[in-house]
C-alpha positions as CSV (number, residue, x, y, z in Angstrom):
1,M,-9.0,18.6,11.7
2,S,-10.0,22.0,12.3
3,R,-13.9,22.9,12.6
4,L,-13.8,24.5,9.1
5,G,-12.1,21.9,7.7
6,R,-14.8,18.9,9.1
7,A,-17.2,21.4,7.9
8,A,-15.7,21.6,4.4
9,N,-15.4,17.8,4.4
10,R,-18.9,17.2,4.9
11,A,-19.9,19.5,2.9
12,A,-17.4,17.4,0.0
13,D,-20.1,14.5,0.4
14,L,-22.4,16.2,-1.1
15,L,-20.4,15.4,-4.4
16,F,-21.4,11.9,-4.1
17,L,-25.1,12.1,-4.1
18,P,-26.7,9.6,-6.1
19,P,-28.0,11.7,-9.2
20,L,-23.9,12.4,-9.6
21,D,-22.4,8.7,-9.6
22,R,-22.1,8.9,-13.7
23,L,-20.0,11.8,-13.6
24,W,-17.4,9.5,-11.0
25,R,-18.1,7.0,-12.9
26,R,-16.9,8.2,-15.8
27,R,-13.6,9.2,-14.6
28,L,-12.9,5.7,-13.7
29,H,-13.1,4.3,-17.2
30,G,-10.8,2.6,-19.1
31,K,-8.7,2.4,-15.7
32,V,-8.6,-0.1,-13.1
33,L,-9.3,1.1,-8.9
34,C,-7.5,-1.6,-7.0
35,L,-8.9,-1.9,-3.3
36,L,-7.0,-3.1,-0.3
37,Y,-8.6,-4.4,2.6
38,H,-6.4,-6.1,5.6
39,R,-8.9,-7.9,8.0
40,V,-12.6,-9.0,7.5
41,D,-13.9,-9.3,10.5
42,E,-16.5,-8.1,13.6
43,P,-14.7,-5.7,15.8
44,G,-13.8,-7.1,19.2
45,R,-13.1,-11.0,17.7
46,V,-9.2,-10.3,18.2
47,P,-8.9,-7.4,20.4
48,F,-4.7,-7.3,20.7
49,L,-5.1,-6.4,17.1
50,D,-8.0,-4.0,17.5
51,S,-5.7,-2.3,19.4
52,F,-2.6,-2.0,17.7
53,G,-3.5,-3.2,13.7
54,V,-6.3,-2.0,11.2
55,P,-9.5,-1.8,12.1
56,P,-11.7,-4.8,11.0
57,I,-14.0,-4.2,8.1
58,P,-17.5,-6.7,9.2
59,P,-19.1,-8.7,6.4
60,S,-22.2,-6.4,6.3
61,A,-20.2,-3.6,5.3
62,L,-17.4,-5.1,2.5
63,A,-21.0,-6.7,0.8
64,A,-22.5,-3.5,0.8
65,E,-19.0,-1.9,-0.6
66,L,-18.7,-4.6,-3.1
67,G,-22.4,-4.7,-4.2
68,F,-22.6,-1.1,-4.4
69,L,-19.9,-1.3,-7.2
70,Q,-21.0,-4.3,-8.8
71,R,-24.3,-2.7,-9.3
72,H,-22.7,0.1,-10.5
73,G,-21.2,-2.1,-13.7
74,A,-17.8,-2.7,-12.5
75,R,-15.7,-5.4,-14.0
76,F,-14.3,-7.5,-11.2
77,L,-10.2,-8.5,-12.3
78,T,-7.6,-9.8,-10.5
79,Y,-3.5,-9.4,-11.1
80,A,-3.7,-12.2,-13.0
81,D,-6.4,-10.7,-15.6
82,L,-3.9,-8.1,-16.3
83,R,-1.1,-10.5,-16.9
84,A,-3.1,-12.1,-19.4
85,G,-4.1,-9.0,-20.8
86,R,-7.7,-8.2,-19.6
87,F,-8.0,-4.5,-19.3
88,P,-11.4,-2.1,-19.0
89,T,-12.4,-1.1,-22.4
90,G,-12.7,3.0,-22.9
91,S,-16.8,2.4,-21.8
92,E,-16.2,0.0,-18.4
93,F,-13.8,0.9,-15.3
94,G,-12.2,-2.4,-13.6
95,V,-12.1,-3.2,-9.7
96,I,-9.7,-5.4,-8.3
97,V,-10.3,-6.4,-4.2
98,S,-7.1,-7.5,-2.4
99,F,-6.4,-8.6,0.9
100,D,-3.0,-8.2,2.4
101,D,-1.4,-10.1,5.5
102,G,-3.1,-13.4,5.0
103,L,-5.5,-13.6,8.1
104,R,-7.6,-16.7,8.5
105,C,-11.0,-14.3,8.6
106,N,-10.0,-13.5,5.3
107,Y,-10.2,-16.8,3.6
108,E,-13.5,-17.3,6.1
109,E,-15.7,-14.6,6.4
110,G,-14.3,-12.5,3.3
111,M,-14.6,-15.4,0.9
112,G,-18.4,-15.8,1.9
113,V,-19.1,-12.2,1.0
114,L,-17.0,-13.0,-2.2
115,D,-18.0,-16.0,-3.1
116,G,-22.1,-14.9,-2.5
117,L,-21.6,-12.3,-5.0
118,G,-19.6,-14.2,-7.9
119,I,-16.6,-11.5,-7.3
120,P,-13.0,-12.8,-7.2
121,A,-10.5,-11.2,-5.5
122,V,-6.2,-11.4,-4.7
123,F,-5.0,-12.8,-1.1
124,F,-1.2,-11.8,-0.4
125,Q,0.0,-13.9,2.0
126,S,2.3,-13.7,4.5
127,T,3.3,-17.2,4.3
128,A,5.2,-17.3,8.2
129,M,1.3,-16.5,9.1
130,Q,0.3,-20.0,9.4
131,A,-1.7,-21.9,11.5
132,G,-0.1,-24.7,13.4
133,G,3.2,-22.3,14.0
134,E,3.7,-19.3,16.4
135,L,2.5,-15.2,16.1
136,V,4.3,-13.7,13.7
137,W,6.8,-10.5,15.6
138,E,4.8,-8.2,14.2
139,H,1.8,-10.1,16.1
140,A,3.1,-11.2,18.6
141,L,4.0,-7.7,19.5
142,Y,0.6,-6.5,20.0
143,W,-0.2,-9.6,21.9
144,Y,1.8,-8.2,24.3
145,G,1.1,-4.9,23.6
146,A,-2.3,-5.4,25.0
147,H,-2.1,-8.4,27.8
148,P,-3.1,-6.7,31.0
149,T,-0.1,-7.3,32.7
150,L,2.7,-8.1,30.4
151,A,2.5,-4.9,28.5
152,L,4.4,-3.5,31.7
153,R,7.2,-6.1,31.7
154,L,7.5,-5.2,27.7
155,A,7.9,-1.4,28.4
156,E,10.1,-2.2,31.2
157,L,12.3,-4.3,28.8
158,A,12.2,-2.3,26.0
159,R,13.2,0.5,27.8
160,Q,16.2,-1.7,29.2
161,R,17.7,-2.7,26.1
162,L,17.2,-0.1,24.2
163,D,17.6,2.9,25.8
164,L,14.0,4.2,25.5
165,P,12.6,7.5,26.7
166,A,10.9,6.4,30.0
167,D,7.1,8.0,29.4
168,L,7.3,5.6,26.0
169,E,4.6,3.1,26.6
170,G,1.2,2.5,25.0
171,E,0.2,2.3,21.5
172,A,3.5,4.6,20.9
173,L,5.6,2.6,22.3
174,I,4.7,-0.9,19.8
175,A,4.9,2.1,17.1
176,R,8.4,2.1,18.0
177,L,9.0,-1.1,18.3
178,R,7.5,-2.2,15.1
179,D,8.7,0.9,12.6
180,G,11.5,2.3,13.6
181,T,13.6,-0.7,15.5
182,P,15.7,-3.9,13.4
183,V,13.1,-6.6,13.4
184,A,15.9,-8.9,15.1
185,T,16.0,-6.3,17.6
186,V,12.4,-7.1,18.4
187,R,12.4,-10.5,17.8
188,E,14.9,-10.8,20.6
189,L,12.9,-8.9,23.1
190,L,9.9,-10.8,22.0
191,S,12.0,-14.1,22.4
192,E,13.5,-12.6,25.9
193,L,9.6,-12.5,27.4
194,G,8.3,-15.7,26.1
195,E,11.4,-17.5,28.2
196,R,10.9,-15.6,31.6
197,W,7.1,-15.6,31.2
198,G,6.6,-18.9,29.4
199,T,4.0,-17.5,26.3
200,T,4.9,-20.0,24.3
201,D,1.8,-22.2,24.0
202,E,-0.3,-19.2,24.6
203,L,1.1,-17.6,21.2
204,V,0.8,-21.0,19.5
205,A,-2.8,-21.4,20.7
206,A,-3.5,-17.3,19.1
207,A,-1.8,-18.2,15.8
208,D,-4.2,-21.4,15.3
209,R,-7.3,-19.2,15.4
210,L,-5.8,-16.4,13.9
211,Y,-3.9,-17.9,10.6
212,P,-4.9,-19.9,7.9
213,S,-4.1,-23.8,7.2
214,E,-2.4,-24.7,3.8
215,A,-6.0,-26.3,3.0
216,H,-7.8,-22.3,3.4
217,L,-5.2,-21.4,0.5
218,R,-6.1,-24.1,-2.0
219,R,-9.7,-23.6,-1.7
220,A,-9.2,-20.1,-2.1
221,R,-7.3,-21.1,-5.4
222,D,-9.5,-23.3,-6.1
223,A,-12.7,-20.9,-6.4
224,G,-11.1,-18.7,-8.9
225,H,-9.1,-16.5,-6.3
226,E,-5.3,-15.5,-7.0
227,I,-3.0,-16.1,-4.5
228,G,0.0,-13.7,-4.1
229,S,3.3,-13.6,-2.1
230,H,3.4,-10.8,1.2
231,G,6.8,-11.8,2.2
232,H,7.3,-14.2,4.6
233,H,7.6,-13.1,8.1
234,H,5.5,-9.4,7.5
235,V,8.4,-7.6,8.0
236,P,9.4,-3.2,7.1
237,R,11.9,-3.3,3.8
238,C,13.2,-0.2,5.5
239,N,14.2,-2.4,8.3
240,I,16.1,-5.3,7.0
241,S,19.3,-5.8,3.9
242,A,18.3,-5.6,0.4
243,A,19.8,-9.4,1.1
244,E,17.6,-10.3,3.8
245,F,14.1,-8.4,1.9
246,E,15.5,-10.9,-1.8
247,Q,15.2,-14.3,0.6
248,E,11.8,-13.1,2.0
249,L,11.0,-12.8,-1.4
250,I,12.5,-16.2,-2.3
251,R,11.0,-18.6,1.1
252,S,7.8,-17.2,0.4
253,S,7.4,-18.0,-3.1
254,A,8.9,-21.3,-2.6
255,V,6.2,-21.6,0.3
256,L,3.3,-20.6,-1.9
257,G,4.8,-23.3,-5.0
258,R,4.7,-25.7,-2.9
259,V,1.3,-25.7,-1.3
260,L,-0.2,-24.3,-4.8
261,G,1.9,-26.0,-7.1
262,Q,3.4,-23.3,-8.8
263,P,5.3,-20.0,-7.5
264,P,2.6,-16.7,-7.1
265,Q,3.4,-14.2,-10.2
266,S,2.3,-10.9,-7.7
267,F,4.4,-9.7,-4.3
268,S,2.8,-6.5,-2.6
269,Y,5.3,-4.9,0.0
270,P,4.2,-5.4,4.1
271,F,3.6,-2.2,5.6
272,N,3.6,-0.6,1.6
273,S,7.5,-0.2,3.0
274,H,9.8,-0.4,-0.2
275,L,13.0,1.5,-1.5
276,P,14.6,2.6,-4.3
277,G,15.6,-0.3,-6.3
278,D,13.5,-2.9,-4.7
279,A,11.1,-3.2,-7.8
280,E,14.2,-4.7,-9.8
281,I,14.8,-7.1,-6.9
282,C,11.2,-8.0,-6.7
283,G,11.6,-8.3,-10.7
284,R,14.0,-11.2,-10.4
285,H,11.2,-12.9,-8.4
286,Y,7.5,-12.0,-9.4
287,L,5.9,-10.3,-12.9
288,Q,3.6,-7.8,-10.8
289,V,4.3,-5.7,-7.5
290,A,1.8,-3.9,-5.3
291,T,2.1,-0.8,-3.9
292,V,-0.4,1.2,-1.4
293,D,0.5,4.4,-3.5
294,A,-3.2,5.6,-4.0
295,A,-3.7,6.0,-8.1
296,L,-5.4,4.4,-10.6
297,V,-4.0,1.8,-12.4
298,T,-4.2,3.0,-16.2
299,P,-2.5,0.2,-19.5
300,A,0.7,2.5,-18.9
301,T,1.3,1.6,-15.1
302,P,4.6,-0.3,-15.0
303,A,4.1,-4.2,-13.7
304,L,6.3,-3.7,-10.8
305,D,4.5,-0.3,-9.2
306,L,0.9,-1.1,-9.5
307,P,-0.9,1.1,-6.8
308,R,-3.6,0.5,-4.4
309,F,-6.3,2.2,-2.1
310,T,-6.4,1.0,1.5
311,W,-9.6,1.1,3.2
312,P,-10.0,4.1,5.4
313,G,-12.0,1.9,8.4
314,P,-15.4,2.8,8.8
315,H,-17.7,5.6,7.4
316,A,-19.5,8.8,9.2
317,N,-22.2,8.2,6.2
318,R,-22.9,6.8,3.3
319,L,-21.8,9.6,1.4
320,R,-19.0,8.9,2.9
321,R,-18.3,5.3,1.8
322,R,-19.8,6.3,-2.0
323,R,-17.0,8.7,-1.9
324,W,-13.9,6.5,-1.0
325,L,-15.7,3.3,-3.2
326,C,-16.2,6.2,-6.6
327,T,-12.1,7.6,-5.7
328,G,-10.1,5.1,-3.9
329,T,-9.9,8.4,-0.9
330,L,-11.5,10.3,1.1
331,A,-9.2,13.3,0.9
332,W,-10.6,17.1,-1.3
333,P,-11.9,15.6,-5.3
334,G,-9.3,16.5,-8.0
335,R,-6.4,16.3,-5.0
C-alpha cells in the first residue's frame, strides 16, 4: 500500500470513534454478522503453524472482541438458530461466531472465552484432525516446511518430482504445494519424506498436541455449541474431483454422526474453495453451507451460501478493531 493509501486507511479509522457506534449498529440491524476464526492460541505455541498457517488470536483478544459485541447488544446465534427460524428483528443485530479446521486449542482456549461470556459458537470440524492420528497433509507440509533440516529435503524432493523452479522455496514453495498441486501428489511427497527420514512418530506426537479428542467435541456439543463439518481431510475443492469432494462430505458426516449421535447439518468449505455446482452437491448431505465471501446474512440469503468474514489478524489499533467488528472488513467503508 502506498504512503497515501496508508494515510487514507488511518483516516478511515476515525469513522469508528465511539460517538458513531449507533450509526454502525443501525447498519447491522435485521442482519447477521458471521465471524470466522481459525486458531485461538498464543503466538509461538505451535511454530510451524505460525510460519505457514493463519495467525492465532490470543484468548484475551478474542474475549475483547466478543465482549465489545456483547456490550453493544449483539444477539449471538448459531446456524441451528437460523434453521429454526430465529433471526434478529429489525431493531437488533445478530452475530454468529465460528471456528474452522477444528484445532484442539479452539475447544480449550476458545471455549474458555465463549463459556465465560455465555456465547454459543459453531465449530466446523475437519474429522481427520483427531488426537491419536497423524497430521493431515496440510499440517504435515507446514511441519516439514518449518523443520530446520527437513525443509531443504522437502524442497529438493518437490523440485525433483514436480519440475519446479530452482529458486522456489520457503513460503512460496509451501503455497505452491498447498494451493496449486493435486493433493494426491503432495501426499506422495510427504509419504516419501516420512519413509526416508523416519518422522512418523514425530508427526503423530504433533497431532496429539494439535488436534481434539472425541471428548472435546462432545463437551462442546453439551455446552450448547454447534458442531459442523469442515470436510474430512481439509482439502481444497479445486484440487480434487467432484466425486472425491462428495466423499469428503459423506465421510465427515459419518464420523461426526458416530461421535455425536447425529450427523451435522452445516458445512463450511476448506480454504473457502468451491466451484460452480458445489452447493448442489453439498445440499445432498447438509442443510447449510458457510463460505468466507464477506457479506452480511439476511433472511433472503440462500442457506447453501451463507457468507462469513474472516479475522484479518492482529489489529493496528483499537479503532481498527472496532472497524472490523462493526463491518467485518478493513476495506474502505462502503466498498
